N, C-alpha and C positions, 0 to 999 in steps of 0.2 A: 238161238233165239233171234227167227227175226219174221216179221210182220209186212207180209208183201201186201202191196198198195192197193186197195178196193174188196180187201179182205177180213174176214176178222180172225182173230187166234185167241185162244185161250190160254193163259201161261202162269202158274203158281197162283189160280183162282182169281186173275183179274182178267178181264175182258180186255183186249185190245184193238181201239179202231186205227182207221186208215190214219197213216203216218200225217199226212196233209190235213186232219182233223184235228189233230195236238196244236197245232199253232194256233186253229181258232178257238179249242178250248182254252187253252192258254189268255188270248183275249177276252174271254167270257169272264173269266178270271178277276184278271186286273180292273174289266167295268165294273165288275159285280162289288165290287169292296174297294173303288175308288181307290187302287193305289198309284197309277200315276197321269197325274194331269198333263194336258196339253202341251208339246213344247218341252216338258220336264227334263232335264238331264237325269241320267240314270247312272247309279255306279251298277257294277256287276261285279259283284264278289264272284271272281273264278280261280278255281285251286288247282284247275286242271284235269279234276274227274269230271263222272259220266253226266253230273246233276247239273254242273258249274257250265261245264260246254255245251251240252244241251241248252238249258238257259238263255246264253248270251248269245247261238244261235235262234232262236226263237225270238228272242225280245229284236233280236236283228230284220228277223223277217218282216216284224211290223212296224220297222219303219220307226225304231222308236231313238235319239237322241244319246248315246252309250258310252260310257268311260269303263274301262277297264278296270279293277282294283284285285291287286294280290299280294298277299303278305307272305312271308317265306319266315316259319318260326326255325328252320334252322334247326330241327331235330333228328335230321336223317340222310344227314350228308349232302354228299351227290345225290342222292335221292331231290332232298330237298330243290339244291339247283337246279337239278335239271325241268321238273315241274315248273320252278321261274322261269328259265328259260322256254319252256312251251308254253306258257301264256304269252309272254312276250312275242315269241312268234304268233301265237297264234291273234294277238290284237292288231299286228302287221298285217298279217293276212289280211283282215275283214277291214282294213282300215280307219282304225280303234286307235285314242291314243290311251296309253295305259301307265297306270304307278303301281310302281314294283316296289316294295318295301321289306326289311329284311326287320323280324323283330329278336328279342334276345328275353325268355322266359325266367321269372324267377324261379324259384325249385320247390318243389311241391306237388301237389294236382296240378299234371303238364296240360291236361287236357280244357279244366277250369281257367287255367292259365291260359291257355291257348284262345281259347272263346274270347276272354278279357279283353288279349290282345286287338283280337279283331275286330268286334265291336269298338274301343278305341281309335282304330284306324278307320273305320266305316265313319265313326262318330265326328273325328277332324277332319274329314272331307267332305262332310255336309255342312257342318260349322263354315269353314271356308269357302264355301261357294262353288266347290269343283262341280259338286253333283247336287240335288234336291230331294235327290232317296237313295237307296242302297239296297239292288234286289241280289236275293240272294236264293240257293237250286234246293232248299229244302222241298218235299218231295210229299205226297200222301204215306209213303213208306216209313219218312224220317217222322211221319204224325205217327203212325201207329207203333211206330218204337216208341217214342216220346211219353204216348199215354201211356202203355203198358208197364216202362219203367217208373211212370210215378206212381203207377195205381199200383205195384211192387212195393214202393217205396212208402205207401199208406199217404200218398196224400189226397186232398179233397176234391170237390168238383172244380175248383180254381185252378189246383196242377192236372188237372183231368181237361181240361179245355187245350192245352199242349200247345202246340207252336201256332201264335199269332197269324193270320195272313197280313197284317197291317200291326205293327208298333207305333206307339205315341213317339217313338225318338225316330220315324223314317224309315224303319226296315221293312220294306215286301219280298212278299213269297209267293211269284206267281204261278209254280210247280205246285203251287200244294195239292191241286187235284188232280195231279198225274203221278202214276207209281212209276217206281223204280224201273220197273221190265220195260213198263213204255216207255222210259230215257232211252235205255239201251236200244229199242226195237227203233226208233229213229233215229240216233244216231247210224246204227248198221246198216237202216236204209240206204242213207245220203252217204256212206262210205268216211263218216267223220269221224278221228280217233280220238283217245281222250288218253287221261295218266290211270294208274291204280297205285290208290296208298297203301302201301304195304301194313302201314298199323292198323288198317282196318279189317285185316285178317286175326291181329292180336288176340286172343281172347282175355288177355288182361283186363281188357274195359268192357265195361260192365254192357254196354250197349253193343258190343259184335257178339255176348252172346247170346243177348235179346235178339239179334239179326238171324245170328247162324244157325243158331239150335235151337232155342224157346219157341220162337214166331213160328218156324215149319213146323215142328214139335206140335204145336196147336195147330196151324192149319190140316195138316194129317190129320190127325184124332180127333179133334174136334170142333172145327169150322173153318169148312174151304177158303171162305172168304173173312179170316180175319181181322188181316187189315182194311178192309172197306167198314168191317164192323169197327175197331178205335176208331179211324178217322168221322165215323159219324158221331160217336161218342164226343170226339173234341168238337164237333160242331155244334152240337146239342151244347156241351157244358159251354161253349163259348159266347151262344145267346142266352144262357142262365148268368152269365156273370158279365154282360155285355146289363141286362136288365139290373144285377145286385149293383154295379158301379152306381148307375145312376140313383137309386135305391139308397146304398150306404152315401151317398154325398147330402141326402135330403139328412140319414139319421147323424150325420157326425154333426151336423148344428148344434151346439151346447153339451155335444159330448166328448169330443174330440177335440183337445187344447196342444197346441207346441207353446213351450215352458222351458226358458235358459237349460236347453238342449234335451230337451227331455218331452216324451209326449204324456198330455192326462188324457183319462178316459174313466167316463163314467159309463155302466149300464145300469146306473138304478132305476127304477120304474116298472112297467110291466113289457119287457123286452122281451122279444117271439127269440128262442133258444140259436134258433139261424142267422139270425139277423146281429144277435150278442157274436157270437161265433166269429163271422167275420169282420164288426168292429175290431175286435179283439185282433185280428189278424192282418189290417189295415192299420191297427194303433203300433204292431210289432214291426208292419215293412216301414212306416214311419219313422219310427225311433231305431231303425239297424240298418236302414237302406235298403234291404233285402229279405226275403225267406229262406234265406238258405241254414241247414242244419236246423230247420222249426218243423215240425210236423202234428199233426191231432193231439199227441200226449201233450203238449204245451199249452196249446189252447185249450186245452180241457182242464189242464191244469189253472189254469188265469181264471178261465171261466168259475171254475168250482172255487175258487179263492174269491172272487165278486158273489156267489151267492150264498157264502154262511153269513152266518147273522151276524157272526163277532167283527168290529171295523176295522179293524188291522192284519195282515198278512205279510209273508212273501213269499216267492216265488221263483227258482232258477229257471230262466231260459237260456238259451246258446248265444251267447252275446248282447245277452240284454238282461236288467235287472227290474224285476215285476215285483211291486212292493201296492200295499193298499192300504191308504187312509181312511176313514169315514167312506165316503161312497164312492173316494177317487184310486184310480190303479195308477201310479205315476211307471212309466216306463224308461230305460235309461241303459244307455251304453257306458257313463258314465260314474265311479268309481263315487262312495259317498265322500262328500267333505271331511276331511280332518281335524282336528284337533288344533287349535293356534292360539297365542297369546301376542298382542302387538298393543304399542302404544299407542295412548289417544293424546292426540298432538291439541292444543288449548293454546293460541285459535290453529286451525287444519282443521283435515278432514279424512274421512281412514275408508276404505273398502273391506269390512273383514271376510277371508276367504272364504267361500262356498255359501254366502249369506245371502247373494244379489241385492245388496242395499250398499245405498253411500250414507255416511255419517258424517255431519258435519257439526263441529262445537264453536260457537264461540262466546267470548266476553263480554258484555253488558253491564254498563254503570247504569242502574237503576234509579232514575229520580225521586226523590222523596213523594212527590206528588201522583205517580203510577200508580196503577194499582195491581193485582196478581193478574188480571183477567189474559193479557199475553200470555204467562206462563202454565197458564192450564195445559195439561197434555193433550191435545188434538190436532188432528192432521199430520200425525208425524212430528210434531214439534213440543219438545215441553223443557222444563229448567230446572236446575240444581242450584243452591245456594252456593256461592263459591268457596264463602267461608266455613262451611260442615267437608267440604273433601278436601282431601291433599291433592299435592298437583303429579304426582305419580300415579295417573289411572290408568287402567289399561283395557281392552276392549279383547272378551274371551269369547269361547263357545261355552253356549249353556253346557250342562252337565246334570245327569240324572242325579237328585237328591237336592238340588242348586234350591233357594226359597230366599223370598225376601216379602216387605209388605208395602205393595204400591202405594203411592198418593191416594187416597179416601178411600182407603181398604180397611176393614175394621183388623185385623189382623195378621199375622205373617202367613204366606200361601205357597206350598211349592211352585215353581214354574210349570210344573210336569200337570196341574190342575188348570191353571192357568191358559193352558196348551186346550186342554181339553175343551173347556168352557166357550173358548175365541174358535176350537174347530178349526186348530192349525193344522195342517197333514204332519204325516211322519217325516216325511224325505225337506219339510222345510223346519224343521226343527234343527238337525244337526250341524246348521251353522249359527244358530242363531247367536245374534252377537247378547252378552250383557256386558256394561259399564263395571267394573273391580275396584273396588279403590280398598288396599289390602285385604284385610277376609270378612268386606260386605259388598253384597251390589248394592248400585246406586240406582240403577237405570236398566233398565232390559227394554230390547225395540216392542214397540206396539202397547206394551203395558206402562212402558212412562217411570217417573223418576219414583223413588224411595219415598215413603211417607217421613220419615229419618232427614233426610238430606232436599228435600224439594222446596225450591224459592215460597215462599210468602209473601207480605207486605210490608215486614220488616228488610225484609233481602236489600241488602246496598249494591252489593254486585253478582251476578246472576250467569249463571256456563249453561246457555242457550243449546240444546242438543236437537237438530233436524236428522230425518231418516227419506230418503227416498230412492224408489227404485234404481240401480245401478245400468246407466244407458249402455 
């Protein structure tokens, strides 16, 4: 597989340009995407494979200040150690500084664990100021494989955007417009060697099956330029995603809120289906931290729940709980708050588990000349007549069937009815605190003292209860 200088050759549906032009094409890609600022030191992720070795030589030819980065995953024994030594010698030959680390991967999905370990290593080097960017050797061939893999998995247009040329965390892909056969032609023309990773031939990895079987079959039987077509699909989707990112920033105002470790989402109003789907994806990503395991079915399930006329519902999403109450949907990785019973310290304060509120209790001796205005339940403060309650008060969470008569009400009401009237979302009700005195509720958050125990003008000792958001 050669590409003689000054001639054009076509291999596997790819038109190869003279190798000297490859450097200029990479330079154009760097400039078009604003990958590297003048004078910025770039870390080059070098595994020892053809793509990363080509990347190193091309960036060196462009006279960019470089620092070689290599992470030994210790997965292939002696082969891994030889890869690390190869990279060390390569850096020395080019007069470059190298940082070579070893990683111990956790059991499970080794491909995913290796990817996460590399990203952590690269981000650490950028955070420490050793490098300003990290360049990886992803090519247009990698792009085609990624797009096809995600399409087969059921990704939407966000997934079809594939590998971004530049990411928000400082990763850049200067070879993203170069095919793998061009990379190898470049290296062979210059007599540059590289290492072959034996796992790249293993059929147990889905990406290898796509690379060695599916894509060649599609090229033979359907489209000789399938790699280029898939890369164009990614470029098209990236443009769409860039537009939608700005549009979602605008739509998120008033529709997305982060509260107490959860994300609240409202799809109320005349919202286009495309916008609704993307808002759901953004809310899921913020709540979970990523979108792994989440596909079209999960987005549609949340959308269907939001579109139903009734105001409540629940959907299971991988790694998330999606609960609807009225017009809001709450997405959270946290389990619902459990039941609790805690003593009410007088004087003192307490933070009931899962309630998101701090409640303070204070005894006040009420002068005879004082009115009852200060004891009207308002702005999170209410008062009980101390003579009408016992000293064995407890806070517990609201439970279905709980009822009492709030001060000023004409009769006993279920707290669930009060929730509906006040439009308290379901997820806030779980740990909702009530003050319990033996068999009776004498106070409830937001709804105040009971009519039977509320302080009045004849009260001489008042239990003042204040509630505030737990900081």
